[in-house]
mmCIF file as gemmi writes it, N, C-alpha and C atoms, coordinates in Angstrom:
data_model
loop_
_atom_site.group_PDB
_atom_site.id
_atom_site.type_symbol
_atom_site.label_atom_id
_atom_site.label_alt_id
_atom_site.label_comp_id
_atom_site.label_asym_id
_atom_site.label_entity_id
_atom_site.label_seq_id
_atom_site.pdbx_PDB_ins_code
_atom_site.Cartn_x
_atom_site.Cartn_y
_atom_site.Cartn_z
_atom_site.occupancy
_atom_site.B_iso_or_equiv
_atom_site.pdbx_formal_charge
_atom_site.auth_seq_id
_atom_site.auth_asym_id
_atom_site.pdbx_PDB_model_num
ATOM 1 N N . UNK Axp A 1 ? 179.783 -232.248 12.013 1 0 ? 1 A 1
ATOM 2 C CA . UNK Axp A 1 ? 180.478 -230.976 12.011 1 0 ? 1 A 1
ATOM 3 C C . UNK Axp A 1 ? 181.952 -231.234 12.324 1 0 ? 1 A 1
ATOM 4 N N . UNK Axp A 2 ? 182.786 -230.543 11.62 1 0 ? 2 A 1
ATOM 5 C CA . UNK Axp A 2 ? 184.227 -230.637 11.807 1 0 ? 2 A 1
ATOM 6 C C . UNK Axp A 2 ? 184.582 -230.176 13.23 1 0 ? 2 A 1
ATOM 7 N N . UNK Axp A 3 ? 185.424 -230.94 13.942 1 0 ? 3 A 1
ATOM 8 C CA . UNK Axp A 3 ? 185.762 -230.553 15.319 1 0 ? 3 A 1
ATOM 9 C C . UNK Axp A 3 ? 186.457 -229.186 15.411 1 0 ? 3 A 1
ATOM 10 N N . UNK Axp A 4 ? 187.276 -228.86 14.432 1 0 ? 4 A 1
ATOM 11 C CA . UNK Axp A 4 ? 187.959 -227.563 14.457 1 0 ? 4 A 1
ATOM 12 C C . UNK Axp A 4 ? 186.94 -226.431 14.288 1 0 ? 4 A 1
ATOM 13 N N . UNK Axp A 5 ? 185.969 -226.626 13.424 1 0 ? 5 A 1
ATOM 14 C CA . UNK Axp A 5 ? 184.911 -225.638 13.247 1 0 ? 5 A 1
ATOM 15 C C . UNK Axp A 5 ? 184.113 -225.484 14.537 1 0 ? 5 A 1
ATOM 16 N N . UNK Axp A 6 ? 183.808 -226.604 15.183 1 0 ? 6 A 1
ATOM 17 C CA . UNK Axp A 6 ? 183.054 -226.546 16.437 1 0 ? 6 A 1
ATOM 18 C C . UNK Axp A 6 ? 183.833 -225.787 17.506 1 0 ? 6 A 1
ATOM 19 N N . UNK Axp A 7 ? 185.115 -226.055 17.619 1 0 ? 7 A 1
ATOM 20 C CA . UNK Axp A 7 ? 185.947 -225.35 18.601 1 0 ? 7 A 1
ATOM 21 C C . UNK Axp A 7 ? 185.979 -223.857 18.27 1 0 ? 7 A 1
ATOM 22 N N . UNK Axp A 8 ? 186.145 -223.529 16.998 1 0 ? 8 A 1
ATOM 23 C CA . UNK Axp A 8 ? 186.159 -222.119 16.599 1 0 ? 8 A 1
ATOM 24 C C . UNK Axp A 8 ? 184.854 -221.426 16.973 1 0 ? 8 A 1
ATOM 25 N N . UNK Axp A 9 ? 183.73 -222.055 16.658 1 0 ? 9 A 1
ATOM 26 C CA . UNK Axp A 9 ? 182.437 -221.432 16.947 1 0 ? 9 A 1
ATOM 27 C C . UNK Axp A 9 ? 182.207 -221.294 18.448 1 0 ? 9 A 1
ATOM 28 N N . UNK Axp A 10 ? 182.628 -222.287 19.219 1 0 ? 10 A 1
ATOM 29 C CA . UNK Axp A 10 ? 182.501 -222.193 20.677 1 0 ? 10 A 1
ATOM 30 C C . UNK Axp A 10 ? 183.358 -221.059 21.219 1 0 ? 10 A 1
ATOM 31 N N . UNK Axp A 11 ? 184.599 -220.965 20.738 1 0 ? 11 A 1
ATOM 32 C CA . UNK Axp A 11 ? 185.48 -219.886 21.197 1 0 ? 11 A 1
ATOM 33 C C . UNK Axp A 11 ? 184.952 -218.511 20.779 1 0 ? 11 A 1
ATOM 34 N N . UNK Axp A 12 ? 184.421 -218.414 19.58 1 0 ? 12 A 1
ATOM 35 C CA . UNK Axp A 12 ? 183.839 -217.157 19.114 1 0 ? 12 A 1
ATOM 36 C C . UNK Axp A 12 ? 182.654 -216.771 20 1 0 ? 12 A 1
ATOM 37 N N . UNK Axp A 13 ? 181.825 -217.755 20.329 1 0 ? 13 A 1
ATOM 38 C CA . UNK Axp A 13 ? 180.67 -217.515 21.196 1 0 ? 13 A 1
ATOM 39 C C . UNK Axp A 13 ? 181.121 -217.061 22.584 1 0 ? 13 A 1
ATOM 40 N N . UNK Axp A 14 ? 182.12 -217.745 23.154 1 0 ? 14 A 1
ATOM 41 C CA . UNK Axp A 14 ? 182.613 -217.379 24.483 1 0 ? 14 A 1
ATOM 42 C C . UNK Axp A 14 ? 183.245 -215.987 24.487 1 0 ? 14 A 1
ATOM 43 N N . UNK Axp A 15 ? 184.011 -215.678 23.45 1 0 ? 15 A 1
ATOM 44 C CA . UNK Axp A 15 ? 184.628 -214.354 23.345 1 0 ? 15 A 1
ATOM 45 C C . UNK Axp A 15 ? 183.559 -213.268 23.271 1 0 ? 15 A 1
ATOM 46 N N . UNK Axp A 16 ? 182.514 -213.539 22.509 1 0 ? 16 A 1
ATOM 47 C CA . UNK Axp A 16 ? 181.432 -212.572 22.375 1 0 ? 16 A 1
ATOM 48 C C . UNK Axp A 16 ? 180.701 -212.391 23.702 1 0 ? 16 A 1
ATOM 49 N N . UNK Axp A 17 ? 180.464 -213.489 24.407 1 0 ? 17 A 1
ATOM 50 C CA . UNK Axp A 17 ? 179.802 -213.398 25.714 1 0 ? 17 A 1
ATOM 51 C C . UNK Axp A 17 ? 180.623 -212.585 26.701 1 0 ? 17 A 1
ATOM 52 N N . UNK Axp A 18 ? 181.913 -212.835 26.762 1 0 ? 18 A 1
ATOM 53 C CA . UNK Axp A 18 ? 182.782 -212.094 27.683 1 0 ? 18 A 1
ATOM 54 C C . UNK Axp A 18 ? 182.804 -210.616 27.302 1 0 ? 18 A 1
ATOM 55 N N . UNK Axp A 19 ? 182.897 -210.338 26.037 1 0 ? 19 A 1
ATOM 56 C CA . UNK Axp A 19 ? 182.905 -208.949 25.573 1 0 ? 19 A 1
ATOM 57 C C . UNK Axp A 19 ? 181.593 -208.243 25.927 1 0 ? 19 A 1
ATOM 58 N N . UNK Axp A 20 ? 180.469 -208.922 25.719 1 0 ? 20 A 1
ATOM 59 C CA . UNK Axp A 20 ? 179.172 -208.339 26.063 1 0 ? 20 A 1
ATOM 60 C C . UNK Axp A 20 ? 179.056 -208.102 27.567 1 0 ? 20 A 1
ATOM 61 N N . UNK Axp A 21 ? 179.547 -209.04 28.354 1 0 ? 21 A 1
ATOM 62 C CA . UNK Axp A 21 ? 179.501 -208.901 29.801 1 0 ? 21 A 1
ATOM 63 C C . UNK Axp A 21 ? 180.331 -207.695 30.261 1 0 ? 21 A 1
ATOM 64 N N . UNK Axp A 22 ? 181.535 -207.545 29.698 1 0 ? 22 A 1
ATOM 65 C CA . UNK Axp A 22 ? 182.386 -206.418 30.056 1 0 ? 22 A 1
ATOM 66 C C . UNK Axp A 22 ? 181.763 -205.085 29.621 1 0 ? 22 A 1
ATOM 67 N N . UNK Axp A 23 ? 181.166 -205.064 28.436 1 0 ? 23 A 1
ATOM 68 C CA . UNK Axp A 23 ? 180.477 -203.852 27.982 1 0 ? 23 A 1
ATOM 69 C C . UNK Axp A 23 ? 179.318 -203.51 28.908 1 0 ? 23 A 1
ATOM 70 N N . UNK Axp A 24 ? 178.557 -204.536 29.308 1 0 ? 24 A 1
ATOM 71 C CA . UNK Axp A 24 ? 177.43 -204.325 30.217 1 0 ? 24 A 1
ATOM 72 C C . UNK Axp A 24 ? 177.913 -203.796 31.562 1 0 ? 24 A 1
ATOM 73 N N . UNK Axp A 25 ? 179.008 -204.35 32.082 1 0 ? 25 A 1
ATOM 74 C CA . UNK Axp A 25 ? 179.569 -203.852 33.342 1 0 ? 25 A 1
ATOM 75 C C . UNK Axp A 25 ? 179.975 -202.385 33.223 1 0 ? 25 A 1
ATOM 76 N N . UNK Axp A 26 ? 180.627 -202.047 32.134 1 0 ? 26 A 1
ATOM 77 C CA . UNK Axp A 26 ? 181.058 -200.67 31.923 1 0 ? 26 A 1
ATOM 78 C C . UNK Axp A 26 ? 179.866 -199.724 31.84 1 0 ? 26 A 1
ATOM 79 N N . UNK Axp A 27 ? 178.868 -200.093 31.064 1 0 ? 27 A 1
ATOM 80 C CA . UNK Axp A 27 ? 177.687 -199.239 30.934 1 0 ? 27 A 1
ATOM 81 C C . UNK Axp A 27 ? 176.95 -199.099 32.262 1 0 ? 27 A 1
ATOM 82 N N . UNK Axp A 28 ? 176.876 -200.186 33.018 1 0 ? 28 A 1
ATOM 83 C CA . UNK Axp A 28 ? 176.224 -200.131 34.33 1 0 ? 28 A 1
ATOM 84 C C . UNK Axp A 28 ? 176.957 -199.176 35.259 1 0 ? 28 A 1
ATOM 85 N N . UNK Axp A 29 ? 178.269 -199.236 35.247 1 0 ? 29 A 1
ATOM 86 C CA . UNK Axp A 29 ? 179.068 -198.353 36.094 1 0 ? 29 A 1
ATOM 87 C C . UNK Axp A 29 ? 178.88 -196.889 35.686 1 0 ? 29 A 1
ATOM 88 N N . UNK Axp A 30 ? 178.898 -196.628 34.408 1 0 ? 30 A 1
ATOM 89 C CA . UNK Axp A 30 ? 178.72 -195.255 33.928 1 0 ? 30 A 1
ATOM 90 C C . UNK Axp A 30 ? 177.336 -194.743 34.311 1 0 ? 30 A 1
ATOM 91 N N . UNK Axp A 31 ? 176.299 -195.57 34.152 1 0 ? 31 A 1
ATOM 92 C CA . UNK Axp A 31 ? 174.94 -195.151 34.509 1 0 ? 31 A 1
ATOM 93 C C . UNK Axp A 31 ? 174.817 -194.868 36.005 1 0 ? 31 A 1
ATOM 94 N N . UNK Axp A 32 ? 175.43 -195.744 36.833 1 0 ? 32 A 1
ATOM 95 C CA . UNK Axp A 32 ? 175.358 -195.565 38.277 1 0 ? 32 A 1
ATOM 96 C C . UNK Axp A 32 ? 176.015 -194.266 38.737 1 0 ? 32 A 1
ATOM 97 N N . UNK Axp A 33 ? 177.086 -193.871 38.067 1 0 ? 33 A 1
ATOM 98 C CA . UNK Axp A 33 ? 177.858 -192.707 38.49 1 0 ? 33 A 1
ATOM 99 C C . UNK Axp A 33 ? 177.71 -191.516 37.539 1 0 ? 33 A 1
ATOM 100 N N . UNK Axp A 34 ? 176.658 -191.51 36.754 1 0 ? 34 A 1
ATOM 101 C CA . UNK Axp A 34 ? 176.471 -190.45 35.762 1 0 ? 34 A 1
ATOM 102 C C . UNK Axp A 34 ? 176.274 -189.087 36.407 1 0 ? 34 A 1
ATOM 103 N N . UNK Axp A 35 ? 175.685 -189.043 37.587 1 0 ? 35 A 1
ATOM 104 C CA . UNK Axp A 35 ? 175.412 -187.767 38.242 1 0 ? 35 A 1
ATOM 105 C C . UNK Axp A 35 ? 176.553 -187.289 39.131 1 0 ? 35 A 1
ATOM 106 N N . UNK Axp A 36 ? 177.57 -188.117 39.298 1 0 ? 36 A 1
ATOM 107 C CA . UNK Axp A 36 ? 178.676 -187.786 40.196 1 0 ? 36 A 1
ATOM 108 C C . UNK Axp A 36 ? 179.929 -187.469 39.381 1 0 ? 36 A 1
ATOM 109 N N . UNK Axp A 37 ? 180.189 -186.214 39.199 1 0 ? 37 A 1
ATOM 110 C CA . UNK Axp A 37 ? 181.411 -185.827 38.488 1 0 ? 37 A 1
ATOM 111 C C . UNK Axp A 37 ? 182.594 -186.092 39.414 1 0 ? 37 A 1
ATOM 112 N N . UNK Axp A 38 ? 183.592 -186.86 38.968 1 0 ? 38 A 1
ATOM 113 C CA . UNK Axp A 38 ? 184.741 -187.168 39.827 1 0 ? 38 A 1
ATOM 114 C C . UNK Axp A 38 ? 185.475 -185.903 40.263 1 0 ? 38 A 1
ATOM 115 N N . UNK Axp A 39 ? 186.006 -185.946 41.469 1 0 ? 39 A 1
ATOM 116 C CA . UNK Axp A 39 ? 186.722 -184.781 42.01 1 0 ? 39 A 1
ATOM 117 C C . UNK Axp A 39 ? 187.863 -184.353 41.103 1 0 ? 39 A 1
ATOM 118 N N . UNK Axp A 40 ? 188.54 -185.316 40.505 1 0 ? 40 A 1
ATOM 119 C CA . UNK Axp A 40 ? 189.685 -185.003 39.647 1 0 ? 40 A 1
ATOM 120 C C . UNK Axp A 40 ? 189.265 -184.22 38.397 1 0 ? 40 A 1
ATOM 121 N N . UNK Axp A 41 ? 188.003 -184.34 38.002 1 0 ? 41 A 1
ATOM 122 C CA . UNK Axp A 41 ? 187.54 -183.662 36.79 1 0 ? 41 A 1
ATOM 123 C C . UNK Axp A 41 ? 186.792 -182.362 37.061 1 0 ? 41 A 1
ATOM 124 N N . UNK Axp A 42 ? 186.464 -182.094 38.311 1 0 ? 42 A 1
ATOM 125 C CA . UNK Axp A 42 ? 185.64 -180.916 38.62 1 0 ? 42 A 1
ATOM 126 C C . UNK Axp A 42 ? 186.292 -179.616 38.179 1 0 ? 42 A 1
ATOM 127 N N . UNK Axp A 43 ? 187.598 -179.539 38.247 1 0 ? 43 A 1
ATOM 128 C CA . UNK Axp A 43 ? 188.285 -178.319 37.84 1 0 ? 43 A 1
ATOM 129 C C . UNK Axp A 43 ? 188.663 -178.323 36.358 1 0 ? 43 A 1
ATOM 130 N N . UNK Axp A 44 ? 188.536 -179.477 35.727 1 0 ? 44 A 1
ATOM 131 C CA . UNK Axp A 44 ? 188.975 -179.616 34.336 1 0 ? 44 A 1
ATOM 132 C C . UNK Axp A 44 ? 187.826 -179.403 33.349 1 0 ? 44 A 1
ATOM 133 N N . UNK Axp A 45 ? 186.677 -180.024 33.633 1 0 ? 45 A 1
ATOM 134 C CA . UNK Axp A 45 ? 185.529 -179.89 32.725 1 0 ? 45 A 1
ATOM 135 C C . UNK Axp A 45 ? 184.299 -179.453 33.511 1 0 ? 45 A 1
ATOM 136 N N . UNK Axp A 46 ? 183.425 -178.733 32.864 1 0 ? 46 A 1
ATOM 137 C CA . UNK Axp A 46 ? 182.213 -178.284 33.537 1 0 ? 46 A 1
ATOM 138 C C . UNK Axp A 46 ? 181.16 -179.393 33.528 1 0 ? 46 A 1
ATOM 139 N N . UNK Axp A 47 ? 180.073 -179.17 34.263 1 0 ? 47 A 1
ATOM 140 C CA . UNK Axp A 47 ? 179.031 -180.188 34.414 1 0 ? 47 A 1
ATOM 141 C C . UNK Axp A 47 ? 178.371 -180.533 33.079 1 0 ? 47 A 1
ATOM 142 N N . UNK Axp A 48 ? 178.162 -179.54 32.237 1 0 ? 48 A 1
ATOM 143 C CA . UNK Axp A 48 ? 177.523 -179.779 30.936 1 0 ? 48 A 1
ATOM 144 C C . UNK Axp A 48 ? 178.387 -180.673 30.044 1 0 ? 48 A 1
ATOM 145 N N . UNK Axp A 49 ? 179.664 -180.411 30.02 1 0 ? 49 A 1
ATOM 146 C CA . UNK Axp A 49 ? 180.58 -181.227 29.215 1 0 ? 49 A 1
ATOM 147 C C . UNK Axp A 49 ? 180.654 -182.643 29.761 1 0 ? 49 A 1
ATOM 148 N N . UNK Axp A 50 ? 180.665 -182.77 31.078 1 0 ? 50 A 1
ATOM 149 C CA . UNK Axp A 50 ? 180.693 -184.099 31.688 1 0 ? 50 A 1
ATOM 150 C C . UNK Axp A 50 ? 179.418 -184.872 31.336 1 0 ? 50 A 1
ATOM 151 N N . UNK Axp A 51 ? 178.28 -184.197 31.391 1 0 ? 51 A 1
ATOM 152 C CA . UNK Axp A 51 ? 177.011 -184.843 31.041 1 0 ? 51 A 1
ATOM 153 C C . UNK Axp A 51 ? 177.013 -185.317 29.586 1 0 ? 51 A 1
ATOM 154 N N . UNK Axp A 52 ? 177.545 -184.48 28.696 1 0 ? 52 A 1
ATOM 155 C CA . UNK Axp A 52 ? 177.637 -184.883 27.286 1 0 ? 52 A 1
ATOM 156 C C . UNK Axp A 52 ? 178.567 -186.074 27.122 1 0 ? 52 A 1
ATOM 157 N N . UNK Axp A 53 ? 179.665 -186.102 27.874 1 0 ? 53 A 1
ATOM 158 C CA . UNK Axp A 53 ? 180.597 -187.23 27.755 1 0 ? 53 A 1
ATOM 159 C C . UNK Axp A 53 ? 179.962 -188.519 28.266 1 0 ? 53 A 1
ATOM 160 N N . UNK Axp A 54 ? 179.132 -188.423 29.299 1 0 ? 54 A 1
ATOM 161 C CA . UNK Axp A 54 ? 178.427 -189.609 29.8 1 0 ? 54 A 1
ATOM 162 C C . UNK Axp A 54 ? 177.448 -190.106 28.741 1 0 ? 54 A 1
ATOM 163 N N . UNK Axp A 55 ? 176.682 -189.205 28.146 1 0 ? 55 A 1
ATOM 164 C CA . UNK Axp A 55 ? 175.736 -189.604 27.095 1 0 ? 55 A 1
ATOM 165 C C . UNK Axp A 55 ? 176.469 -190.246 25.914 1 0 ? 55 A 1
ATOM 166 N N . UNK Axp A 56 ? 177.598 -189.656 25.538 1 0 ? 56 A 1
ATOM 167 C CA . UNK Axp A 56 ? 178.397 -190.203 24.441 1 0 ? 56 A 1
ATOM 168 C C . UNK Axp A 56 ? 178.894 -191.604 24.785 1 0 ? 56 A 1
ATOM 169 N N . UNK Axp A 57 ? 179.392 -191.777 26.006 1 0 ? 57 A 1
ATOM 170 C CA . UNK Axp A 57 ? 179.904 -193.083 26.43 1 0 ? 57 A 1
ATOM 171 C C . UNK Axp A 57 ? 178.798 -194.135 26.404 1 0 ? 57 A 1
ATOM 172 N N . UNK Axp A 58 ? 177.612 -193.774 26.878 1 0 ? 58 A 1
ATOM 173 C CA . UNK Axp A 58 ? 176.495 -194.729 26.881 1 0 ? 58 A 1
ATOM 174 C C . UNK Axp A 58 ? 176.061 -195.076 25.458 1 0 ? 58 A 1
ATOM 175 N N . UNK Axp A 59 ? 175.968 -194.071 24.604 1 0 ? 59 A 1
ATOM 176 C CA . UNK Axp A 59 ? 175.573 -194.318 23.216 1 0 ? 59 A 1
ATOM 177 C C . UNK Axp A 59 ? 176.609 -195.171 22.495 1 0 ? 59 A 1
ATOM 178 N N . UNK Axp A 60 ? 177.87 -194.807 22.672 1 0 ? 60 A 1
ATOM 179 C CA . UNK Axp A 60 ? 178.944 -195.572 22.036 1 0 ? 60 A 1
ATOM 180 C C . UNK Axp A 60 ? 178.986 -197.002 22.56 1 0 ? 60 A 1
ATOM 181 N N . UNK Axp A 61 ? 178.743 -197.182 23.836 1 0 ? 61 A 1
ATOM 182 C CA . UNK Axp A 61 ? 178.731 -198.523 24.422 1 0 ? 61 A 1
ATOM 183 C C . UNK Axp A 61 ? 177.604 -199.378 23.875 1 0 ? 61 A 1
ATOM 184 N N . UNK Axp A 62 ? 176.415 -198.794 23.763 1 0 ? 62 A 1
ATOM 185 C CA . UNK Axp A 62 ? 175.279 -199.558 23.201 1 0 ? 62 A 1
ATOM 186 C C . UNK Axp A 62 ? 175.541 -199.919 21.743 1 0 ? 62 A 1
ATOM 187 N N . UNK Axp A 63 ? 176.097 -198.975 20.991 1 0 ? 63 A 1
ATOM 188 C CA . UNK Axp A 63 ? 176.438 -199.269 19.6 1 0 ? 63 A 1
ATOM 189 C C . UNK Axp A 63 ? 177.513 -200.351 19.536 1 0 ? 63 A 1
ATOM 190 N N . UNK Axp A 64 ? 178.47 -200.315 20.445 1 0 ? 64 A 1
ATOM 191 C CA . UNK Axp A 64 ? 179.517 -201.333 20.485 1 0 ? 64 A 1
ATOM 192 C C . UNK Axp A 64 ? 178.962 -202.721 20.736 1 0 ? 64 A 1
ATOM 193 N N . UNK Axp A 65 ? 177.942 -202.811 21.572 1 0 ? 65 A 1
ATOM 194 C CA . UNK Axp A 65 ? 177.305 -204.105 21.838 1 0 ? 65 A 1
ATOM 195 C C . UNK Axp A 65 ? 176.641 -204.633 20.57 1 0 ? 65 A 1
ATOM 196 N N . UNK Axp A 66 ? 175.88 -203.785 19.909 1 0 ? 66 A 1
ATOM 197 C CA . UNK Axp A 66 ? 175.217 -204.191 18.659 1 0 ? 66 A 1
ATOM 198 C C . UNK Axp A 66 ? 176.259 -204.584 17.621 1 0 ? 66 A 1
ATOM 199 N N . UNK Axp A 67 ? 177.305 -203.792 17.501 1 0 ? 67 A 1
ATOM 200 C CA . UNK Axp A 67 ? 178.366 -204.062 16.538 1 0 ? 67 A 1
ATOM 201 C C . UNK Axp A 67 ? 179.074 -205.38 16.851 1 0 ? 67 A 1
ATOM 202 N N . UNK Axp A 68 ? 179.334 -205.64 18.118 1 0 ? 68 A 1
ATOM 203 C CA . UNK Axp A 68 ? 180.002 -206.878 18.509 1 0 ? 68 A 1
ATOM 204 C C . UNK Axp A 68 ? 179.183 -208.115 18.183 1 0 ? 68 A 1
ATOM 205 N N . UNK Axp A 69 ? 177.886 -208.041 18.446 1 0 ? 69 A 1
ATOM 206 C CA . UNK Axp A 69 ? 177.007 -209.18 18.128 1 0 ? 69 A 1
ATOM 207 C C . UNK Axp A 69 ? 176.937 -209.382 16.622 1 0 ? 69 A 1
ATOM 208 N N . UNK Axp A 70 ? 176.784 -208.292 15.886 1 0 ? 70 A 1
ATOM 209 C CA . UNK Axp A 70 ? 176.717 -208.387 14.426 1 0 ? 70 A 1
ATOM 210 C C . UNK Axp A 70 ? 178.009 -208.984 13.863 1 0 ? 70 A 1
ATOM 211 N N . UNK Axp A 71 ? 179.163 -208.497 14.34 1 0 ? 71 A 1
ATOM 212 C CA . UNK Axp A 71 ? 180.448 -209.035 13.878 1 0 ? 71 A 1
ATOM 213 C C . UNK Axp A 71 ? 180.568 -210.528 14.165 1 0 ? 71 A 1
ATOM 214 N N . UNK Axp A 72 ? 180.172 -210.936 15.357 1 0 ? 72 A 1
ATOM 215 C CA . UNK Axp A 72 ? 180.264 -212.355 15.721 1 0 ? 72 A 1
ATOM 216 C C . UNK Axp A 72 ? 179.366 -213.199 14.822 1 0 ? 72 A 1
ATOM 217 N N . UNK Axp A 73 ? 178.168 -212.712 14.551 1 0 ? 73 A 1
ATOM 218 C CA . UNK Axp A 73 ? 177.26 -213.461 13.667 1 0 ? 73 A 1
ATOM 219 C C . UNK Axp A 73 ? 177.828 -213.569 12.25 1 0 ? 73 A 1
ATOM 220 N N . UNK Axp A 74 ? 178.362 -212.473 11.74 1 0 ? 74 A 1
ATOM 221 C CA . UNK Axp A 74 ? 178.932 -212.496 10.39 1 0 ? 74 A 1
ATOM 222 C C . UNK Axp A 74 ? 180.152 -213.415 10.335 1 0 ? 74 A 1
ATOM 223 N N . UNK Axp A 75 ? 181.063 -213.275 11.294 1 0 ? 75 A 1
ATOM 224 C CA . UNK Axp A 75 ? 182.253 -214.134 11.297 1 0 ? 75 A 1
ATOM 225 C C . UNK Axp A 75 ? 181.879 -215.602 11.403 1 0 ? 75 A 1
ATOM 226 N N . UNK Axp A 76 ? 180.955 -215.905 12.31 1 0 ? 76 A 1
ATOM 227 C CA . UNK Axp A 76 ? 180.517 -217.286 12.466 1 0 ? 76 A 1
ATOM 228 C C . UNK Axp A 76 ? 179.881 -217.829 11.2 1 0 ? 76 A 1
ATOM 229 N N . UNK Axp A 77 ? 179.042 -217.029 10.57 1 0 ? 77 A 1
ATOM 230 C CA . UNK Axp A 77 ? 178.367 -217.469 9.349 1 0 ? 77 A 1
ATOM 231 C C . UNK Axp A 77 ? 179.358 -217.672 8.208 1 0 ? 77 A 1
ATOM 232 N N . UNK Axp A 78 ? 180.308 -216.766 8.057 1 0 ? 78 A 1
ATOM 233 C CA . UNK Axp A 78 ? 181.29 -216.876 6.969 1 0 ? 78 A 1
ATOM 234 C C . UNK Axp A 78 ? 182.137 -218.137 7.146 1 0 ? 78 A 1
ATOM 235 N N . UNK Axp A 79 ? 182.572 -218.395 8.359 1 0 ? 79 A 1
ATOM 236 C CA . UNK Axp A 79 ? 183.414 -219.575 8.592 1 0 ? 79 A 1
ATOM 237 C C . UNK Axp A 79 ? 182.584 -220.853 8.518 1 0 ? 79 A 1
ATOM 238 N N . UNK Axp A 80 ? 181.399 -220.862 9.124 1 0 ? 80 A 1
ATOM 239 C CA . UNK Axp A 80 ? 180.581 -222.077 9.168 1 0 ? 80 A 1
ATOM 240 C C . UNK Axp A 80 ? 180.071 -222.491 7.793 1 0 ? 80 A 1
ATOM 241 N N . UNK Axp A 81 ? 179.809 -221.531 6.909 1 0 ? 81 A 1
ATOM 242 C CA . UNK Axp A 81 ? 179.275 -221.873 5.594 1 0 ? 81 A 1
ATOM 243 C C . UNK Axp A 81 ? 180.356 -222.23 4.601 1 0 ? 81 A 1
ATOM 244 N N . UNK Axp A 82 ? 181.611 -221.99 4.957 1 0 ? 82 A 1
ATOM 245 C CA . UNK Axp A 82 ? 182.704 -222.284 4.033 1 0 ? 82 A 1
ATOM 246 C C . UNK Axp A 82 ? 182.935 -221.183 3.022 1 0 ? 82 A 1
ATOM 247 N N . UNK Axp A 83 ? 182.284 -220.059 3.201 1 0 ? 83 A 1
ATOM 248 C CA . UNK Axp A 83 ? 182.434 -218.939 2.286 1 0 ? 83 A 1
ATOM 249 C C . UNK Axp A 83 ? 183.868 -218.425 2.265 1 0 ? 83 A 1
ATOM 250 N N . UNK Axp A 84 ? 184.525 -218.485 3.402 1 0 ? 84 A 1
ATOM 251 C CA . UNK Axp A 84 ? 185.914 -218.004 3.474 1 0 ? 84 A 1
ATOM 252 C C . UNK Axp A 84 ? 186.822 -218.888 2.606 1 0 ? 84 A 1
ATOM 253 N N . UNK Axp A 85 ? 186.648 -220.183 2.684 1 0 ? 85 A 1
ATOM 254 C CA . UNK Axp A 85 ? 187.425 -221.088 1.849 1 0 ? 85 A 1
ATOM 255 C C . UNK Axp A 85 ? 187.109 -220.937 0.378 1 0 ? 85 A 1
ATOM 256 N N . UNK Axp A 86 ? 185.85 -220.69 0.081 1 0 ? 86 A 1
ATOM 257 C CA . UNK Axp A 86 ? 185.431 -220.499 -1.306 1 0 ? 86 A 1
ATOM 258 C C . UNK Axp A 86 ? 186.077 -219.253 -1.907 1 0 ? 86 A 1
ATOM 259 N N . UNK Axp A 87 ? 186.252 -218.218 -1.088 1 0 ? 87 A 1
ATOM 260 C CA . UNK Axp A 87 ? 186.836 -216.966 -1.586 1 0 ? 87 A 1
ATOM 261 C C . UNK Axp A 87 ? 188.282 -217.12 -1.995 1 0 ? 87 A 1
ATOM 262 N N . UNK Axp A 88 ? 188.988 -218.109 -1.448 1 0 ? 88 A 1
ATOM 263 C CA . UNK Axp A 88 ? 190.397 -218.286 -1.746 1 0 ? 88 A 1
ATOM 264 C C . UNK Axp A 88 ? 190.674 -219.409 -2.735 1 0 ? 88 A 1
ATOM 265 N N . UNK Axp A 89 ? 189.667 -219.901 -3.414 1 0 ? 89 A 1
ATOM 266 C CA . UNK Axp A 89 ? 189.867 -220.944 -4.423 1 0 ? 89 A 1
ATOM 267 C C . UNK Axp A 89 ? 190.31 -220.38 -5.722 1 0 ? 89 A 1
């Protein structure tokens, strides 16, 4: 395997891991505090709207995780197979 390709794939893997970890931290925090509307928002949005925003954030976060993994797999496959170079011939 070409050393540059190996470095690219390792960096792509590490970037994906860090991104997944940060997404997981964010989702964990939102889940832990889903029932506690922040004081700063109590006068701005009602409880129902806050609950919907929490559900939206969790759904969007889970979709972001799936999307991130899919993107990493596609990018890795395109570069590793040489398809990207083939497209520019």
